[in-house]
C-alpha positions in Angstrom: 3.3 2.7 -6.0 0.7 5.5 -5.1 -0.4 6.7 -1.7 -2.7 9.2 -0.5 -1.5 12.2 1.4 -3.8 15.0 2.5 -6.2 13.9 -0.2 -3.6 14.0 -3.1 -2.0 11.2 -5.0 1.8 10.8 -4.2 4.1 8.3 -6.0 6.4 6.2 -4.0 9.2 4.3 -5.0 9.4 0.8 -3.2 11.3 -2.5 -3.3 9.4 -5.6 -3.4 10.2 -8.9 -1.9 8.0 -12.1 -2.1 5.2 -12.0 -4.7 2.5 -14.3 -5.7 -0.9 -13.9 -7.6 -2.7 -12.3 -4.7 0.0 -10.4 -2.7 3.2 -8.5 -3.1 5.6 -8.0 -0.1 6.9 -4.4 0.2 10.3 -4.5 1.9 11.4 -0.9 1.6 9.8 2.5 0.7 6.7 2.5 3.1 6.4 3.1 6.8 3.4 1.1 7.2 1.1 4.1 8.0 0.4 5.2 4.5 -2.9 4.8 2.7 -2.2 2.9 -0.3 -4.0 3.4 -3.5 -5.1 0.0 -4.8 -7.9 0.6 -7.2 -8.4 3.4 -9.7 -4.8 4.3 -10.3 -5.0 3.9 -14.1 -4.3 7.4 -15.5 -3.5 8.7 -12.0 -1.0 11.6 -11.8 1.0 13.3 -9.0 -1.1 15.6 -7.1 -4.5 14.3 -8.4 -7.4 14.5 -5.8 -8.1 11.2 -4.2 -11.0 10.1 -1.9 -11.1 7.1 0.3 -14.0 4.8 -0.9 -14.2 2.6 2.2 -12.2 2.0 5.4 -11.1 -1.6 6.3 -9.0 -2.9 9.2 -5.5 -3.2 8.5 -4.1 -6.8 7.8 -2.3 -8.4 10.6 1.4 -9.0 10.0 2.2 -12.9 9.7 3.9 -14.6 12.7 7.6 -14.9 12.5 8.9 -18.2 11.0 8.2 -21.0 13.5 6.2 -18.8 15.9 2.5 -18.9 16.9 -0.2 -16.2 17.1 
């Protein structure tokens, strides 16, 4: 997985959990504060300059099993 740190691409090893066609659960390797690179990563290399295209609100974590929001 690629994340942006100080305007540069940095590769992170992660462990995945549940996956489906739209989402992948990351269970280890990220703190939750990183800016993950989700588009334009083809041909990306360590240390490449990256820029944020648009800011979006972070996704809310799902409620615990059996819980309500």
